[in-house]
N, C-alpha and C positions, 0 to 999 in steps of 0.2 A: 287155369286162368280164373275160374270161379273162386278157387280158394284164395287167390291173391286179392281179388276184389273184396272178399269177405274181411280179410285182415286189414285192408286199408280203411274200410267202413268202421271196423271196431276201434282202430286207432283214432280216427276223427271223432268218434263218440266219446272216447276217453278225454280228448283235449277240450271238450265243451264243458263249461262250468256246471256242475251238478247242484241242483237246488235240494237242500236238505229238507227233511220233513220238519214241520213246525213242532217244537217241543211243547211240553205242557206249560200251563200259565205259571206255575210256581217255578219251574225250571227257567222260563224266560226271565222272571223277575230276578232270580239269583244271578244269571249271566249278565244282565244289563246293569245291575246295581252293585252286586257284591263280589262277583268273580274277579279273576286276574285281569280280565279285560273290561271290567265294570267301571262305572263313573266314579267310584270311591278310590280308585287307585291313584297314586301320586303322579304328578306331571313330569314329563321328561322333555328336556329342551330339544327342539327340532321336530318332534312328532306332531301328527295331525289330530285335531279334535273337531267335532262337528256340532253346529248349533241346531237344536230342535225347539220348535215353538212350544212355550210353556203350557198353553191350554191343551194341545194335543197330548203332551207327555202326561199331564195330570189325568186325562181321560184314559190313557194306556194303563196308568198305575191302578185306577179304579177297576179297570177291566181285569187285570191279572190278579188283583187281590180278591176279586169276587169268585174266582175259581170256576166260573160257568162260561165256556167257550161259546155257548149259544145265547149269551146274555145280550140285551139291547145296549150294553155299554161298549160294545166293540168300537175302537177308535177310528177304524178305516185307514186309508193311506196317510202317510206322514204329509202334513200340510203346513208349510212355513209361510204361507201367504201374508200373515199379519206382521212378519218381520221385514217385509220389503216395502220400499217406497212406491215402486211401480212394477208392472209385469213386463217391462221392456228391458230396462238396464239391470234389473234385479239388484238394485243398490239398497243396502241395509238402511233402515230408518236410523236417525240419530238418537242417541241417548238411551238405547236399549239397556236394560239392567238384568244381569244374571239372577235367576230365581223368581223374577217377576215377569219377564218377557220371554225368556228362553232358558234351556238347560244345556249343558255341555256334555257331550259324550265322546269317549275315545273312539278311534277308527273302527276297532273290532266291534264294539257295541253298536255303533251306527250301521255298519254293514249287516249285523244280525237283524236289526229292525227293518232295514230296507228289504232284506230277504223275506222276512216274515209278513210285513205289511205293505211294502211298496212305497214309492214316492210319487206325490201328486205329479201328473203328467205336465212336462214342460218346465217344472221347477228345477233349478240347479241346486246341488248340495252346497251347504254353507260350510266350507272347510276352512279352518284357521290353524295356524302354527303356534306351538308353544315356544315362547321366547324367554331367554334368560336375561333378565334385567338385573341391575345391581341389587344384590341381596334378595332377589325374589324371582320365581318363575311364574309366568302367567300365560294364559291363551290370549293371543292378540286378535281380539274381535274386530277391531277397526284397523286394518293395515294403512300404510301411508300411500295416499293417492297424489301422484305428482303429475304436473302438466309439462310434458316435454315438448320443446320447440327448437327450431334451428335458428342460428344467429341471423341467417339470411331471410328467415320468414317467421317473424315473432308473432304473427297474427293467426297461425294455424297450429293450435296445441293438440297434443295427443295425450290422452289420460292413460296412466299405467299405475298398477298397484304393486307395492313392495312391502316386505316385512321390515320392521325396525332393525332386525338383525341382518338383513341383506346388506351386501357391500355396495359402496358407491360405484365400484366397477361394474356391478350387474346393471345399475342404472345407465352407465355409459354404453355397455353392450346392447342393452334394450333400445337405447336411442339410435345407435348405429344401425341396428336391424330395422328399426321403424323407418328411418330416413334413407335407407339403402346406401350406406357409405361403403366405399370400396376398402378392402384391407390395406391398401397402400397409403390411404389418407390418414393424417394424424388429426385427432380430435381431443378436445378438453371440455369440461363442464363448468358452467357458472350457475349460481342461484340468484334469484331476485328476492331481496328482502322486503319486509313490509313497508319500510320507508322509501322504497324505490331504488335503493342502491344495489349494486351487483358485487358478488363475492366469488372468488375462485374456489372450486372444489379440488384442491391440489392433491390431497392423499386419497386415492380411489380404493385403498385397501381397508379403510375404516368403514364401520357400519353406518346405516342411516341414522341410528340413534346417536352415535358419537359425532356424526356430522350435524346433528340438530336439525335434520330435515323434517318438515311437518306437512300434513295433508294440505293440498291447495297451493303449495309453492311451485313457482315456475322454475324449471330447470332448462338452461339454454345450452345446446350443444354447438361448439364452435369448431370450424374446420380450418386448418392452416392453409394459407395461400401458397401458390406454387413458388413464390419468391422467398418462402421461409418466414414471412411475417404472419401475425395473427390479425384478423379483421378488427378485433376490438382494440388493438394497440395503435391503430391508425385513425386520426381524426377524419371526419367526413369530408373536410375541405380538400384532402389530398387524394381522393379517390381517383381523379383523372390522372394525376402523376403516378399513382400506383399502377394504373392500367398501362401507361407508357413504359413503366419500369419492367413490368411483367413481359412486355413485348421484347425488351432488350435480352439478348442471349449472348453471354460471354463465357470465358473459361471459368469453371467453378473454382473458387478459392482466390481468384485475382480480383479482390474487392478491398477498396480502401476504407478507413475508419475516420470519421470527421472528428477534428480536434474541437472539443467542447470548451477549451480554455485551459491551457497548460496540462492537457491530458495526453500528450504524446507519449509519456511514460507508460500509460495504460494501453494505448494503441500498439506500442511496440511489443509489450508482453503478450497481448492477445494474438497478434499476428504470428509470433513465434509459436505459441501453444497451438494455434489453429492449424499449423503446418506439421504437427506431429501426427503422422498418418493413422496409427492405430487408435489414437484417442479420438480423432475426428470421425473415423468410421464408427466408433462406438456410439457417438451422438447421432450421426446421420442415419444409422440403422435402428435408432430408438431403443437400443439395449439398455440405456440409462433409465427408461421408464419403469422397468421392473426392479431396479435397484435403488430408487430414490428413498432416502431414509428421512422420514419426517419427524421421528421421535428421538433423534440423537441429541442429547444436551450439549454436545460439543459442536454440532453442525449449525446450519443456517436454515433449518426446516425445508431443505430442498430448494430454496429460492435462488441461491447462487448457481446451483447446477442447472436449474431451469433457464435462468437468465443467460448463462453461458451457452446452453444448448440452442436457445433462440438465435444468438449471434452466429454460432457455427452454421446453422441451417440457412440463415440469410446469406452469409458470406459464400457458402458453397452451393447455393441455388443456381448461380450463374445468371441471375436476373438483376443484379445490382452492380453499379460501378463503384459505389461507396455506400456505407450505411452509417446511421447516427447511433452510437452506443449509449444513449441517454438512460434507458432503463437499467442497463448493466451498471452504469456509473452510479445511479441512485442506490442500487442494491448494495454495491460495495461500500458506499458511504454509510449506509444504514447499519451494516454489520461490522465495519472497521472505521471508527470515528477519525482515525488519523488521515483517511482519504476523503473526508468531507471537504466541501469547497473546491476551489480550483487553484490550489497551490501546486508547485512542481514537486514531484516525488521521484523515488528511485524505481525503475522498472523491475529490478530484481526483488525489491521489497514487496511490490504488488504481486509478482509472480509467486513469491513464497506464500503470501496470504491466499492467493487463488488456488494453488495446488492443495493447500491444507483445507481450504473451504470445500473444494470439489471432493476431496477424499472423504471428509466427514459427511457430506450430503449424499454420498454414494457408498458409504460403508455398508458392506453386506452383514456385518456383525451388528445385530440389533441391540444386544445386551452384552456390554463388555464385562468380562470376568476379571477378577483380580489375578495379576500374574506377578509372582515374586522373581526379581532378577537375581540370577545366580552367578557367582564368580567361577572362573575356570577351575580353581583349586587343584591344579595339576593335571586335569583331564586333557585329552587330545583336543587340539583346535577344532577339528571337524565336528567333533561331538558337541562342543560348546557352541560353535557357530550354528549348527543345525537346531540346537535347542533354542537359541536366541531368536532365530528366524521364525520357528514355529510359535514361540511366545508372542512375537510381533504380529503374526498372522491371526492369532486367536483374538486379538483386539482390533486389528486393522486389516481389513480385506476389502479392497476396492480396485477399480481400474487404474487409479493413481498409483497404488502399491504395485500392481502388475506391471506398470509402464515405467515408473520413475524411481522406485525404491531399490537401494542397494544396501550393502552391509560393510561397516568399518570394523577393523580390529584395532582396539585401543589398548595400549600397553603402558602401565604406570609403574615406575620404579622408585621406591622410597630411598632418599639419599642417606638415611641413617642406618636402617637395618637391612636394606637391600630387598625388601619384600617386593615381589612382582605381582601385579594385579592385571589380568587379561579379561577384557569384556568385548562383546560384539554388539555394536549399536547400528540401527538402521539410519540411512540418510536419504534425502530426496534430491540433493544437488551437492556439487563440490564447490566450495568457495576457496580458490586457490590464490595464494599471495603472489605478487610480482617481485622479482628481485629488485630491491630498492638501493639506489645510490646512496652512499654515505656523504656525498657532497651536496652542497646547495648553492645556487646562484642568487646573490642579493644585489640590488641596485641601491646606491647611496649617492649623496651629494657631499662633496668635500668643500668646506669653506675655509680658505686660507686667512691668516692674519694680515697678509699683504692686501690692502684695500684695492690695489690696482688689478688684482686677479679676480676673474669671475668665478663663481662656483663651478666645480667640475663634477660631471656625472660619471660614476665609475660602476662597473659590473664586476663583483668580486665573487670568487669561489671559496666557500668556507665550509668547515665541517658541519653536517646537519645537526649534530648534537654539541656544537661548540659553544663558546662564551663570547661575550662582547669583546674581550681582549683579542680573540681570533680574528674578528672583523677588523680591528685596528691594525693587526699584524699584516693582514692581507692588503689593506689600503697602503700601508707603509712600503710595500713592494712596488707599488705604482707611483707613489709620490716622493719617496726617499725621506719622508718625514718620520721621525721617531714615534712609535705608538704611544709613548709616554706623554706626547704633546697633543693627544687627541681626546676629544670628548664626544660621545655619541648621544643623540637625542632623537625622539620621535616628534615630528612637527605635524600638528593637526589644527586646522582652522585658525591659522596665524598665531599660534601659541605653542609652547612646549607641552606636549601631552605627557611625555616622560623623558627624564634625563637618566641615562643608564649608568650603572656601575660596572666596572670591568669584569667582575665575577658573575654577572647575571647571564642566564642562558639565552642563546639566540632563538630558542623555540618560542619565546614570548613575542618575537617580532614576526608579524604576518607579511606576506608578499605584497599586500596592498599598502602597507604603511610607508609613509614618506620619512626616510631616515636621513638625517644630516649629521655629518662628522665635522666638528670644528677644531681648528688648530688653536691651541692655547699655549701660553708660555710654559716652559719646562718647570718653572717654580710655582705654578699657580694650582689652585684647587678650590672647590666649592666647600665652604663650611669648615676648612682646616685653618685654624688661627695660626699655626706654626709656619705656614707658607708665607713667602714674601709677596706674592701676588694673590688677588682675589678674582675669581671668575664670576662675572655678573650676567645673568640672563637679561637680555634687552628686548623689549617689545616696541612696536611702532603703532601709534594711534593717531587718528585724526579727530580734532575737536569740532563738533557741530552744535549750534545753538539748540537747546532743548525746546520742547513745545510747552514748557511750564509757564504759567501765567506770570510768575515773578522773575523768570530767567535766572533763578539762583542755582539751577542744575545744568550740568554739561552733558550732552550726548557724545559718546566716543565710539569711533569705528576703528576696528582693528584692521591692519593691512600690512602687506609686505611680509618678508621673512624675518623671523627673530634672530638674534645673534647671541653668541657667548663670547664675552669680551673679557680679556685679562687686564686687570687694573692694579698697578702697584699699590701696596697698602699705604705707602706714605703719600699718595696723591688722591686719597679719598676725600675729595671736596667736590661740591656741585660744579664749581667753575672748571676744575681740572677734568672732571668727568665729562663735561660738556665738550671740551676741546678734544678729548680722546675719542669720543663718539663722532664728532665732526670729522676727525681724521679717518675713522673706520668706514664712514659713509661717503668719503670724498669721491668714490668712483661715480656715484649717481646723485650726489648732493653738491651743488655749486655754492661757493662762498659768496656772500653779497659783496658787490663792488663798493668803492668809497662813496659813490653817488647814492647807492641804496642805503648805506649807513647814515648818510646825512639826512636822507628823506625820513629815515626811521628814528632820528635822534629823540625827537619829542615824545613819540609813542614809547620808545624804549625806556626813556627816563620815567615815564608814568608807570610802566609795567614793572620796572626793576628798582623802584625806589627802596624797597626792602632787601634788594639783592637776593630774593628767594624765588625759585621757579613756581609757576602756576601748577596746580594739581592736574593730573591727566590719567592716561590709560595706555594699555600695551596692545601690540598686535604681532602676528607672525603668520607665515604661510604664503598665501596667494593674494595679490592685489585685487583680484576679481572677487571680493567677498560679496556674498549675496545681500547683505544689508548691514546697517549699523548695529552695534552692541552697546547697550546702555551701561555705563560704568557705575552708576549710583551717585548719590549726592556728594558734592564737594564745593566748598566755598573758599578754597585757597588756604595757604599756610601763613600764619601770622608771625612767624619767627624762623630762625635758622636751626631749629632743633631736630630736623629730620636729617638722617645720614643714610647712605646706601647700605651699610652693615651695622650690626649691633655693637661692635667694639671700635667703631671709628671715632676719631677725636670729636669732642663736643663742639657746639656752635661757636664758642669763644675762640677756638683754635682754627676754625675754617678761615682761610684767607678771603678777604673781602676786597673786591676792586670794582670800580665802575665799568660797565660795558656799554658799547654803543647800541648794539642790537643783537638779540639772539634769534636764530631761525626757529628754534623749538624750545620747549621747556621740559624739565625732567620731574618725574614723580615716582615714588615708591608704590608698588602695587602688590597684589597677591599673585599666586602662581598662575591663576587664570587670566590675569591682567584685566579683570573686570571691576575691581574696586580698589580704592586707595587704602594704604595701610597707614595708621596714625603714627606708629613708631615701631622700630624693630625690637625695642626693649620689652615689648609685650611678650615676645616669645624668642628667647635667646637661641633656640635651635632652628628657627625658621629660615628658609632660603630667601635671600634678598633678591627681589626682582625690580627692575627699573623700566619705566615706560618713557618713550620719547613721544611727546605730544606736539602735534603740528596744528597750527591754525590753517584753515582751508586755503587762504590766499597765499600764505608763505609756502605751503606744500606745492601749490600749483606753480609758483615762480621758481622754486629752487630744487624740487625733488623730481627726478627723471624716472618715471615709473617703468618705462620701457627698458632702460639700462639696468634698473634695480632687479628686474625679472630675468635678465639675461644670464645664460650659463653656457658652458662649452661641454662637449662630450669627449671623454678620454678615449684613446684608441681601444681600450678594453671593452667598451660598450658594444662593439661589433662581435665580441666573442660569444659563442653559443656552446653550452655544455652538451656535447654530443652524447646521445643516448643510444647505445648499441641495441639492436633488436634482440629479443629473447625468444626462445622456442617454448611452445606450450609444454613440452615435456619437462623443461627446467622448472616451470611453475609447479608442475605435479610433483617433481622431486622435492622441491622446497616444501610442499605441503606435507610430504611424508617424512621429513627430517625430524630428528629428536629436539624437543624444546623443553625449557624449564617453566613450570607454572608460575604465574605472576602472584605477587603477595595478596592481591584482592581475590584470588581464586585458588586457595590451597586444597590439597587432597587429604582426606582423613585416612591415615594408615591404621588398619585394624591390628597390626602387630605392635606398633609403637603407641597406639591409643592416643594419637594427637595428630593435629593437621600439619602437613609437611609440603614443602615446595618440591614436589616430586618431578622427575623427568617424564615426559609424555611423548608417545610416538603413535601416530595414526597410520594405519596401512589399509589398503583396499582389499577386501576379502571377496566380495561378490558385487558385480556391476549390473545395473539395470538394462532394460531394453533400450530405453532412451536416456542418455546421460546429459545432464545439464551442468555446464562448467561456468561458474561465475568468477570472472577475473576481478580481484579486489583492487580496483583502480582508485577508490576513494580512501584516503588516510586521515584519521581524526585523532588528534591528541588534545591535551588540556589547553595548549596555547595555539595550536595551528591546525589547519585543515588544508589538504591539497589533493589534486587529482594527478595521478601518474599517467602520462601520455606516452608511455613506452610502447613501441610496436611489438606486439606478440605475434609471432609467426605460428599459425595453426594450419594443419593440413585439411584439405577439402575431403580427401579420401584416405582410407587405411590408417587412421590413428590407432596405433597398436598399444594396447594396455597389458600385454602379456608379461612384460617386465615388472609391472606394478602390482599385479593381482597375486595375493599370497596363497589363495586357495589352490590346491593341487589341480592342475589343468588337464584338459582333455586335448592331447596333442593331435588327435585325429580331426578336430573341429576348430581350426585356427580362427574361423569367422566369429567365434564366441567372444573374442577379445579385440576384434577390429571394428572400428566405427567410422561412419561417413557423416559429414556435416549436413544438416538439413535446415538450420536457421541460425541467425546471429541478431542479437539486440545490440544496436550501436548507441553511443552517447557522444555527441559533439559538444564542445564548449567547456566551460569551467564549472566551479562549484555552485556559484550563485545563479548562473544562467546557463542553460544548455538545451539541447534538443535530442530526442530519441527517434531512431528510425529502426527499420528491420530489413535484413536480407533473408529470403526464405525460398526453399526449393519446393515447387508445386508437386504434390504426390502423384498426380495424374499425368502431367506432361514432362516432369523432370527438368523444367525450365526454372532458372533462378530469376527472382524479381526483387525490386527494391520498393519497399513500402514506406512512404513518407506521409503519414496521416492519410488523407483521402486520395493522395496521388500514388499510382502504382506504375512502374515501368520495368521492362526486362533489363537484365544485366548479364555480363559475362562473368565467369568464375574468377578471372584475375582481378576483378574489381572488389571482391568480397573482403580480402584481408586489408585491414587498416588499423590505425592507432585508435579508432573509435570503438573497436570491438569490445563489448562489455559482458555479454552473456552468450555462451555458445551452446547449441543444441546438436548433439550427436546421436545417431541411430546405429544400433548394432547391425552388422551386415547380415546376420542370419535372419533378423526380423524383416529387413528390407526385402530379402529373397522370398520370405514366407508371404509377405503382403503383395509382392509383384513377382510371381513365379515365371513370367515370360522371359525368355532369354534377352539379354541386353538391357533390361529395365532395372536390374538390381543396382547398377551404378548409373546415376543420372548422367546423360551425355552433356558435354560442354555446350553451353547455349550459344547461339549465333550472336553476332554483334547486334546490340539492341538499337532500335530505331530512335528511341528517346531516352538516352541514359540519364541518370541523375546528374544534377548540375555539379559543376566542378567545385562549387563552394563547399559541397559536402563530401564529394567523392575523393578529391585530390588531398587527402589528409596527410600523406606521407611526405 
């Protein structure tokens, strides 16, 4: 036992620091000044150096140089008292200068001196770090002193010192320790600038030097509220409302989004993305904080990711019925100017921007390397695909890639040399086309030459890529009228916007256009001198006194529907044309009685003494025009030199006869009907237009506006072109069919050395965990835009992609190719006005809900499929089982009948 005790005592003695014997004075001088550990050696970043008061050090130098250890120059203990402001906080004096006030010694030299001479009792060693600044290394004598405060208590600061090379994350950790913040709570830092403004310290991985933090600055630590909001994001006036909101406890994720003004498209996209389980868990568990990429030139400095994270945390806190996504909307508009303002946009377009923005903000690749794309060159598909995916991951590695990215196989075949090019390209979503009908339904009005017949409304089925002649042929089947006796015109604002030729394409006619088809004589045409009849466009105008001081101008208001009237060439006189038009208008224009004529004899004689009509203006379309249209100056015609067409007989050949009284006068005008034409001989190729000008009193007495606007509906108007529903699998098949490249997008063939209109085929090689399928409902061409309201039948569960995936499959794991629906973005309405909503399955409860801006209500699964479905979100079954391993939760159960289902206005779309 005694031996054991002796061994323990010896071991304890070995562990105690042994004080070395004090070397000779010359040896001291060499070790402190010239040795490997001396003050002359170069600085190394990160190591510690110590400050020694200059007077004491000079005294030590005199002592060691004198060579006499018993000399009266002995310096005594190291005393740095003159370097401190006080003996309590031991803060260094300001403005100390190296070589005048102190010297710097490396750690080894300092420890030698302390061992040899000791340190004044109670004084702390003045240790400082070597920092590496741009182009220089130096000892940081004055570290950064920051005042740390909590957002909830700005009046109680805590002073802490940091090196310029310390990270902002160290400041955050120090603040959390100082203020006893639990690990579960989320915090962030702000700095208060000299002018009193506050700025976020977003990137905690940068140094204090890079963040430009200076001594004396106030750093505020903010803790996220329980409801997912930040205290700084809420004005003081709503504190009471926030307390009430925090008391509310609902199902996490069942939270509406306020419509800020045409932002339903954004709300719909956000609700869909928020209900992707693995992505939401990624944000809720703060895994994004470690992956924020603040230096990515393709990203948004982490701001989009942080704004989205704030939304997710609020929506899934369970403390909100609805939230206002104002900050997120502002961030999106800042980085994507197309979303500025409050215009309606496409939910899929915002979704595309958001996924790309989140990916770049969370990209784990901080410095992207150059990757050269390689063609297959005859190599096996699996080898080329693996290489393409690895190359993609070398530049793109984020939670978005992990969740949403898949791989296409693209095959191009040159039509000339047969060269085949195979590449593999990543994708984030599938934009699949809908089977498009080659037929089109058009509504037209047929105007017969018989004045007793009212215009007829017809609904015609024509080829979508047809011509105007096809429209006439379709109408001929309903009317029995020969297509050769029809002329087609677009009527807009009481005038002819365009008169079509038979060979023009129907694609130039939009669904909203008012199309009139006029019956004309079989021997008539516009501008063809060889024909026996001439077709004259006729406008209707009402003359009103202008507000000019000399009353020499006439104001003219367009009204009614314009006409196309066939006139025999041999009857081209003003008087004959008057009676022809009076006959064509006879259904709604009454002829004056003999008494009316007698009453008007005197006035008629005054007006018609030259037998020439007064000038006027033209109209067409609807009698409810919003206001008068000024025709321009006109002072009448002083002779009979005007004729309806350029080759009509001259005034000496026009028959002249006295007339009792005319209901209206005639005037040649331009195609807009807004100014008089002086003569047709100015332009022999110009189209002749005639205006019927009415005096207000005459129009009131003889023109029946109600009858003029009357029309009848043909039986075909009740016909509806039935659109058979299509299966989602059909859309995917259409997506993977072979197509020929368009002329605007040719492919450069490396064998032919020229651009070719190659055939292209896309195949699915690898599918992501969450598959987004965008149904291409909106069709845009040069002349037309339309929305396809075809019902697409899509499964809620077990969407099987095994027949579409080209990559060799693992037959033992069929769930790798089967998907379950988790969210749907809906679009109701047309192109110019519409509304977006969302169906989504809650990841925790498995219950489906309908999100309509700030309104949320439960729904049953049989309500989800509709013609409004626009963007579909599917989750792979193996992922669902991984996230919810409990039995029975992999497939969400059918929800019970909802207490407050969406209104039938939106839901009953089929």
